[in-house]
N, CA, C and O atoms as a GROMACS GRO file, in nm:
protein
  360
    1MET      N    1   4.815  -3.124  -8.069
    1MET     CA    2   4.778  -3.146  -8.208
    1MET      C    3   4.628  -3.168  -8.223
    1MET      O    4   4.579  -3.192  -8.334
    2GLN      N    5   4.556  -3.160  -8.113
    2GLN     CA    6   4.412  -3.179  -8.119
    2GLN      C    7   4.348  -3.073  -8.208
    2GLN      O    8   4.387  -2.956  -8.203
    3GLY      N    9   4.250  -3.113  -8.288
    3GLY     CA   10   4.184  -3.021  -8.378
    3GLY      C   11   4.253  -3.010  -8.513
    3GLY      O   12   4.197  -2.953  -8.607
    4MET      N   13   4.372  -3.062  -8.523
    4MET     CA   14   4.448  -3.059  -8.647
    4MET      C   15   4.397  -3.171  -8.739
    4MET      O   16   4.349  -3.274  -8.691
    5HIS      N   17   4.408  -3.151  -8.868
    5HIS     CA   18   4.370  -3.255  -8.964
    5HIS      C   19   4.455  -3.378  -8.935
    5HIS      O   20   4.576  -3.366  -8.914
    6PRO      N   21   4.394  -3.498  -8.934
    6PRO     CA   22   4.472  -3.617  -8.900
    6PRO      C   23   4.589  -3.644  -8.995
    6PRO      O   24   4.690  -3.701  -8.954
    7ILE      N   25   4.578  -3.603  -9.120
    7ILE     CA   26   4.691  -3.621  -9.212
    7ILE      C   27   4.805  -3.527  -9.173
    7ILE      O   28   4.922  -3.565  -9.183
    8GLN      N   29   4.772  -3.406  -9.128
    8GLN     CA   30   4.877  -3.315  -9.083
    8GLN      C   31   4.946  -3.370  -8.959
    8GLN      O   32   5.068  -3.362  -8.945
    9THR      N   33   4.866  -3.427  -8.869
    9THR     CA   34   4.923  -3.489  -8.750
    9THR      C   35   5.016  -3.603  -8.789
    9THR      O   36   5.128  -3.613  -8.737
   10ALA      N   37   4.971  -3.689  -8.880
   10ALA     CA   38   5.054  -3.800  -8.926
   10ALA      C   39   5.181  -3.749  -8.993
   10ALA      O   40   5.289  -3.803  -8.970
   11ALA      N   41   5.168  -3.645  -9.075
   11ALA     CA   42   5.284  -3.588  -9.142
   11ALA      C   43   5.382  -3.531  -9.040
   11ALA      O   44   5.503  -3.552  -9.052
   12ASP      N   45   5.331  -3.460  -8.942
   12ASP     CA   46   5.420  -3.404  -8.839
   12ASP      C   47   5.496  -3.514  -8.767
   12ASP      O   48   5.616  -3.500  -8.740
   13LEU      N   49   5.429  -3.622  -8.737
   13LEU     CA   50   5.494  -3.734  -8.668
   13LEU      C   51   5.595  -3.806  -8.757
   13LEU      O   52   5.695  -3.859  -8.708
   14ALA      N   53   5.568  -3.807  -8.888
   14ALA     CA   54   5.656  -3.876  -8.983
   14ALA      C   55   5.774  -3.789  -9.028
   14ALA      O   56   5.870  -3.840  -9.086
   15GLY      N   57   5.766  -3.659  -9.003
   15GLY     CA   58   5.873  -3.569  -9.047
   15GLY      C   59   5.835  -3.484  -9.166
   15GLY      O   60   5.922  -3.430  -9.234
   16GLY      N   61   5.706  -3.472  -9.194
   16GLY     CA   62   5.657  -3.389  -9.304
   16GLY      C   63   5.576  -3.471  -9.404
   16GLY      O   64   5.577  -3.594  -9.401
   17LEU      N   65   5.506  -3.399  -9.492
   17LEU     CA   66   5.423  -3.468  -9.592
   17LEU      C   67   5.506  -3.557  -9.683
   17LEU      O   68   5.464  -3.667  -9.718
   18GLY      N   69   5.623  -3.510  -9.721
   18GLY     CA   70   5.710  -3.589  -9.808
   18GLY      C   71   5.755  -3.718  -9.740
   18GLY      O   72   5.757  -3.824  -9.801
   19ALA      N   73   5.790  -3.707  -9.613
   19ALA     CA   74   5.832  -3.825  -9.537
   19ALA      C   75   5.716  -3.923  -9.520
   19ALA      O   76   5.734  -4.044  -9.530
   20LEU      N   77   5.597  -3.870  -9.495
   20LEU     CA   78   5.479  -3.957  -9.484
   20LEU      C   79   5.454  -4.026  -9.618
   20LEU      O   80   5.428  -4.147  -9.621
   21ALA      N   81   5.462  -3.952  -9.727
   21ALA     CA   82   5.442  -4.011  -9.860
   21ALA      C   83   5.542  -4.124  -9.885
   21ALA      O   84   5.504  -4.230  -9.933
   22ARG      N   85   5.668  -4.100  -9.853
   22ARG     CA   86   5.770  -4.204  -9.874
   22ARG      C   87   5.742  -4.326  -9.787
   22ARG      O   88   5.755  -4.440  -9.834
   23ALA      N   89   5.703  -4.305  -9.662
   23ALA     CA   90   5.674  -4.417  -9.572
   23ALA      C   91   5.557  -4.500  -9.622
   23ALA      O   92   5.552  -4.622  -9.601
   24LEU      N   93   5.463  -4.435  -9.689
   24LEU     CA   94   5.345  -4.504  -9.741
   24LEU      C   95   5.364  -4.558  -9.882
   24LEU      O   96   5.286  -4.640  -9.929
   25GLY      N   97   5.469  -4.512  -9.950
   25GLY     CA   98   5.491  -4.554 -10.088
   25GLY      C   99   5.395  -4.488 -10.185
   25GLY      O  100   5.356  -4.548 -10.285
   26VAL      N  101   5.356  -4.363 -10.154
   26VAL     CA  102   5.267  -4.287 -10.240
   26VAL      C  103   5.335  -4.156 -10.279
   26VAL      O  104   5.440  -4.122 -10.225
   27SER      N  105   5.274  -4.085 -10.371
   27SER     CA  106   5.330  -3.957 -10.412
   27SER      C  107   5.301  -3.849 -10.307
   27SER      O  108   5.207  -3.861 -10.228
   28TYR      N  109   5.382  -3.746 -10.308
   28TYR     CA  110   5.358  -3.630 -10.222
   28TYR      C  111   5.220  -3.574 -10.252
   28TYR      O  112   5.147  -3.534 -10.162
   29GLN      N  113   5.184  -3.572 -10.380
   29GLN     CA  114   5.055  -3.517 -10.422
   29GLN      C  115   4.938  -3.594 -10.358
   29GLN      O  116   4.836  -3.535 -10.324
   30ALA      N  117   4.954  -3.725 -10.344
   30ALA     CA  118   4.848  -3.804 -10.280
   30ALA      C  119   4.826  -3.757 -10.137
   30ALA      O  120   4.712  -3.741 -10.095
   31THR      N  121   4.933  -3.734 -10.063
   31THR     CA  122   4.918  -3.688  -9.925
   31THR      C  123   4.857  -3.548  -9.922
   31THR      O  124   4.779  -3.516  -9.833
   32LYS      N  125   4.892  -3.466 -10.019
   32LYS     CA  126   4.836  -3.331 -10.027
   32LYS      C  127   4.686  -3.337 -10.057
   32LYS      O  128   4.608  -3.261  -9.999
   33PHE      N  129   4.646  -3.426 -10.147
   33PHE     CA  130   4.503  -3.444 -10.176
   33PHE      C  131   4.427  -3.484 -10.050
   33PHE      O  132   4.319  -3.432 -10.022
   34TRP      N  133   4.485  -3.577  -9.972
   34TRP     CA  134   4.420  -3.620  -9.848
   34TRP      C  135   4.411  -3.504  -9.749
   34TRP      O  136   4.308  -3.485  -9.683
   35LEU      N  137   4.518  -3.428  -9.739
   35LEU     CA  138   4.521  -3.315  -9.647
   35LEU      C  139   4.416  -3.210  -9.685
   35LEU      O  140   4.354  -3.150  -9.597
   36ASP      N  141   4.398  -3.190  -9.812
   36ASP     CA  142   4.301  -3.091  -9.862
   36ASP      C  143   4.160  -3.147  -9.874
   36ASP      O  144   4.069  -3.078  -9.920
   37ASP      N  145   4.141  -3.273  -9.832
   37ASP     CA  146   4.013  -3.343  -9.843
   37ASP      C  147   3.962  -3.350  -9.987
   37ASP      O  148   3.842  -3.353 -10.011
   38ALA      N  149   4.056  -3.352 -10.081
   38ALA     CA  150   4.020  -3.362 -10.222
   38ALA      C  151   4.002  -3.508 -10.265
   38ALA      O  152   3.938  -3.536 -10.366
   39ARG      N  153   4.058  -3.600 -10.188
   39ARG     CA  154   4.044  -3.743 -10.215
   39ARG      C  155   4.025  -3.817 -10.083
   39ARG      O  156   4.074  -3.774  -9.979
   40THR      N  157   3.953  -3.927 -10.089
   40THR     CA  158   3.933  -4.012  -9.972
   40THR      C  159   4.052  -4.106  -9.957
   40THR      O  160   4.103  -4.159 -10.056
   41ILE      N  161   4.094  -4.125  -9.837
   41ILE     CA  162   4.207  -4.214  -9.809
   41ILE      C  163   4.158  -4.358  -9.816
   41ILE      O  164   4.058  -4.394  -9.755
   42GLU      N  165   4.229  -4.440  -9.891
   42GLU     CA  166   4.192  -4.580  -9.904
   42GLU      C  167   4.208  -4.650  -9.769
   42GLU      O  168   4.298  -4.616  -9.692
   43PRO      N  169   4.119  -4.748  -9.739
   43PRO     CA  170   4.127  -4.818  -9.612
   43PRO      C  171   4.265  -4.876  -9.580
   43PRO      O  172   4.311  -4.868  -9.467
   44ALA      N  173   4.330  -4.935  -9.679
   44ALA     CA  174   4.462  -4.993  -9.654
   44ALA      C  175   4.563  -4.887  -9.611
   44ALA      O  176   4.649  -4.912  -9.527
   45ARG      N  177   4.553  -4.768  -9.669
   45ARG     CA  178   4.643  -4.659  -9.631
   45ARG      C  179   4.615  -4.612  -9.488
   45ARG      O  180   4.706  -4.574  -9.415
   46CYS      N  181   4.488  -4.616  -9.449
   46CYS     CA  182   4.452  -4.578  -9.312
   46CYS      C  183   4.520  -4.670  -9.211
   46CYS      O  184   4.570  -4.624  -9.108
   47VAL      N  185   4.521  -4.798  -9.241
   47VAL     CA  186   4.587  -4.895  -9.153
   47VAL      C  187   4.736  -4.865  -9.147
   47VAL      O  188   4.796  -4.868  -9.040
   48GLN      N  189   4.796  -4.836  -9.262
   48GLN     CA  190   4.939  -4.802  -9.265
   48GLN      C  191   4.968  -4.677  -9.182
   48GLN      O  192   5.065  -4.674  -9.106
   49ILE      N  193   4.886  -4.576  -9.196
   49ILE     CA  194   4.906  -4.452  -9.122
   49ILE      C  195   4.894  -4.476  -8.972
   49ILE      O  196   4.971  -4.422  -8.893
   50GLU      N  197   4.797  -4.557  -8.933
   50GLU     CA  198   4.782  -4.590  -8.792
   50GLU      C  199   4.908  -4.657  -8.740
   50GLU      O  200   4.953  -4.628  -8.629
   51ARG      N  201   4.966  -4.746  -8.818
   51ARG     CA  202   5.089  -4.816  -8.776
   51ARG      C  203   5.208  -4.722  -8.775
   51ARG      O  204   5.288  -4.723  -8.680
   52ILE      N  205   5.222  -4.640  -8.878
   52ILE     CA  206   5.335  -4.546  -8.886
   52ILE      C  207   5.334  -4.450  -8.768
   52ILE      O  208   5.440  -4.416  -8.714
   53THR      N  209   5.215  -4.406  -8.728
   53THR     CA  210   5.204  -4.310  -8.618
   53THR      C  211   5.192  -4.379  -8.483
   53THR      O  212   5.169  -4.313  -8.381
   54GLU      N  213   5.207  -4.510  -8.481
   54GLU     CA  214   5.198  -4.590  -8.358
   54GLU      C  215   5.068  -4.562  -8.283
   54GLU      O  216   5.066  -4.554  -8.160
   55GLY      N  217   4.960  -4.546  -8.360
   55GLY     CA  218   4.827  -4.528  -8.302
   55GLY      C  219   4.791  -4.386  -8.265
   55GLY      O  220   4.682  -4.361  -8.214
   56ALA      N  221   4.880  -4.292  -8.290
   56ALA     CA  222   4.848  -4.152  -8.261
   56ALA      C  223   4.739  -4.101  -8.355
   56ALA      O  224   4.658  -4.017  -8.316
   57VAL      N  225   4.738  -4.151  -8.478
   57VAL     CA  226   4.631  -4.122  -8.574
   57VAL      C  227   4.561  -4.254  -8.599
   57VAL      O  228   4.622  -4.350  -8.647
   58ARG      N  229   4.434  -4.258  -8.567
   58ARG     CA  230   4.358  -4.382  -8.577
   58ARG      C  231   4.277  -4.385  -8.706
   58ARG      O  232   4.248  -4.282  -8.767
   59ARG      N  233   4.241  -4.506  -8.746
   59ARG     CA  234   4.163  -4.523  -8.869
   59ARG      C  235   4.033  -4.444  -8.863
   59ARG      O  236   3.990  -4.388  -8.964
   60TRP      N  237   3.971  -4.440  -8.747
   60TRP     CA  238   3.844  -4.366  -8.736
   60TRP      C  239   3.865  -4.216  -8.749
   60TRP      O  240   3.772  -4.144  -8.784
   61ASP      N  241   3.987  -4.168  -8.722
   61ASP     CA  242   4.017  -4.026  -8.744
   61ASP      C  243   4.025  -3.996  -8.894
   61ASP      O  244   3.984  -3.889  -8.939
   62LEU      N  245   4.076  -4.091  -8.969
   62LEU     CA  246   4.099  -4.072  -9.112
   62LEU      C  247   3.973  -4.091  -9.196
   62LEU      O  248   3.960  -4.031  -9.303
   63ARG      N  249   3.882  -4.175  -9.148
   63ARG     CA  250   3.756  -4.201  -9.220
   63ARG      C  251   3.641  -4.193  -9.120
   63ARG      O  252   3.578  -4.295  -9.092
   64PRO      N  253   3.613  -4.075  -9.066
   64PRO     CA  254   3.513  -4.063  -8.958
   64PRO      C  255   3.371  -4.099  -8.998
   64PRO      O  256   3.290  -4.132  -8.912
   65HIS      N  257   3.340  -4.092  -9.126
   65HIS     CA  258   3.201  -4.114  -9.169
   65HIS      C  259   3.169  -4.259  -9.202
   65HIS      O  260   3.051  -4.296  -9.208
   66ASP      N  261   3.271  -4.342  -9.222
   66ASP     CA  262   3.241  -4.480  -9.259
   66ASP      C  263   3.331  -4.584  -9.195
   66ASP      O  264   3.328  -4.701  -9.233
   67TRP      N  265   3.412  -4.544  -9.098
   67TRP     CA  266   3.507  -4.638  -9.038
   67TRP      C  267   3.440  -4.763  -8.983
   67TRP      O  268   3.495  -4.872  -8.998
   68GLY      N  269   3.324  -4.750  -8.920
   68GLY     CA  270   3.258  -4.864  -8.859
   68GLY      C  271   3.206  -4.965  -8.960
   68GLY      O  272   3.191  -5.083  -8.929
   69ALA      N  273   3.177  -4.919  -9.080
   69ALA     CA  274   3.132  -5.009  -9.186
   69ALA      C  275   3.249  -5.083  -9.249
   69ALA      O  276   3.231  -5.189  -9.310
   70ILE      N  277   3.369  -5.028  -9.235
   70ILE     CA  278   3.488  -5.089  -9.293
   70ILE      C  279   3.557  -5.183  -9.194
   70ILE      O  280   3.590  -5.296  -9.227
   71TRP      N  281   3.577  -5.133  -9.072
   71TRP     CA  282   3.650  -5.208  -8.970
   71TRP      C  283   3.556  -5.244  -8.855
   71TRP      O  284   3.558  -5.181  -8.749
   72LEU      N  285   3.476  -5.345  -8.877
   72LEU     CA  286   3.377  -5.387  -8.778
   72LEU      C  287   3.442  -5.423  -8.645
   72LEU      O  288   3.383  -5.403  -8.538
   73GLU      N  289   3.564  -5.474  -8.651
   73GLU     CA  290   3.633  -5.517  -8.529
   73GLU      C  291   3.669  -5.400  -8.437
   73GLU      O  292   3.700  -5.421  -8.320
   74LEU      N  293   3.664  -5.278  -8.489
   74LEU     CA  294   3.697  -5.161  -8.408
   74LEU      C  295   3.577  -5.104  -8.334
   74LEU      O  296   3.594  -5.022  -8.243
   75ILE      N  297   3.457  -5.146  -8.370
   75ILE     CA  298   3.338  -5.095  -8.302
   75ILE      C  299   3.344  -5.138  -8.156
   75ILE      O  300   3.357  -5.256  -8.126
   76GLY      N  301   3.335  -5.041  -8.068
   76GLY     CA  302   3.342  -5.068  -7.926
   76GLY      C  303   3.483  -5.073  -7.870
   76GLY      O  304   3.501  -5.092  -7.749
   77ALA      N  305   3.584  -5.056  -7.956
   77ALA     CA  306   3.722  -5.056  -7.907
   77ALA      C  307   3.746  -4.934  -7.820
   77ALA      O  308   3.679  -4.832  -7.833
   78GLU      N  309   3.842  -4.945  -7.731
   78GLU     CA  310   3.876  -4.834  -7.643
   78GLU      C  311   3.913  -4.711  -7.726
   78GLU      O  312   3.998  -4.717  -7.815
   79GLY      N  313   3.848  -4.600  -7.696
   79GLY     CA  314   3.875  -4.475  -7.766
   79GLY      C  315   3.797  -4.455  -7.894
   79GLY      O  316   3.798  -4.346  -7.951
   80ALA      N  317   3.730  -4.560  -7.941
   80ALA     CA  318   3.656  -4.550  -8.067
   80ALA      C  319   3.532  -4.462  -8.048
   80ALA      O  320   3.465  -4.469  -7.945
   81PRO      N  321   3.503  -4.379  -8.148
   81PRO     CA  322   3.379  -4.303  -8.142
   81PRO      C  323   3.259  -4.397  -8.148
   81PRO      O  324   3.270  -4.512  -8.191
   82HIS      N  325   3.146  -4.348  -8.105
   82HIS     CA  326   3.024  -4.428  -8.112
   82HIS      C  327   2.992  -4.461  -8.258
   82HIS      O  328   3.004  -4.375  -8.345
   83TRP      N  329   2.952  -4.584  -8.282
   83TRP     CA  330   2.907  -4.624  -8.414
   83TRP      C  331   2.775  -4.698  -8.397
   83TRP      O  332   2.772  -4.806  -8.338
   84PRO      N  333   2.666  -4.642  -8.449
   84PRO     CA  334   2.536  -4.709  -8.434
   84PRO      C  335   2.536  -4.844  -8.503
   84PRO      O  336   2.568  -4.854  -8.621
   85ILE      N  337   2.502  -4.947  -8.430
   85ILE     CA  338   2.503  -5.084  -8.483
   85ILE      C  339   2.419  -5.097  -8.608
   85ILE      O  340   2.455  -5.172  -8.699
   86GLY      N  341   2.308  -5.026  -8.617
   86GLY     CA  342   2.222  -5.031  -8.735
   86GLY      C  343   2.290  -4.981  -8.861
   86GLY      O  344   2.240  -5.006  -8.971
   87GLU      N  345   2.402  -4.911  -8.848
   87GLU     CA  346   2.472  -4.857  -8.964
   87GLU      C  347   2.590  -4.940  -9.008
   87GLU      O  348   2.662  -4.901  -9.100
   88VAL      N  349   2.613  -5.055  -8.944
   88VAL     CA  350   2.728  -5.139  -8.975
   88VAL      C  351   2.729  -5.182  -9.121
   88VAL      O  352   2.835  -5.182  -9.183
   89ALA      N  353   2.616  -5.216  -9.176
   89ALA     CA  354   2.611  -5.267  -9.314
   89ALA      C  355   2.597  -5.154  -9.416
   89ALA      O  356   2.559  -5.180  -9.530
   90ALA      N  357   2.625  -5.032  -9.378
   90ALA     CA  358   2.608  -4.917  -9.467
   90ALA      C  359   2.688  -4.929  -9.594
   90ALA      O  360   2.684  -4.839  -9.678
   0.00000   0.00000   0.00000
């Protein structure tokens, strides 16, 4: 599943976009917007997706451009992408 959109990966693990939407308590359209990059995934939903996928899809996969500014505790975690410390307060 490497190279696949993280929402598609999460959907595949959940049993499809509809199943992912139900597990998250959101509309199918919301998951489709995320998949199409038409909307940004809210931080709380990222945490839910990480839990639903048992860590197969990580928060930093879902918000690669600002994850370190949101979840400071993940900076330096195993598997986490590099996050420049100077950008923490972004």
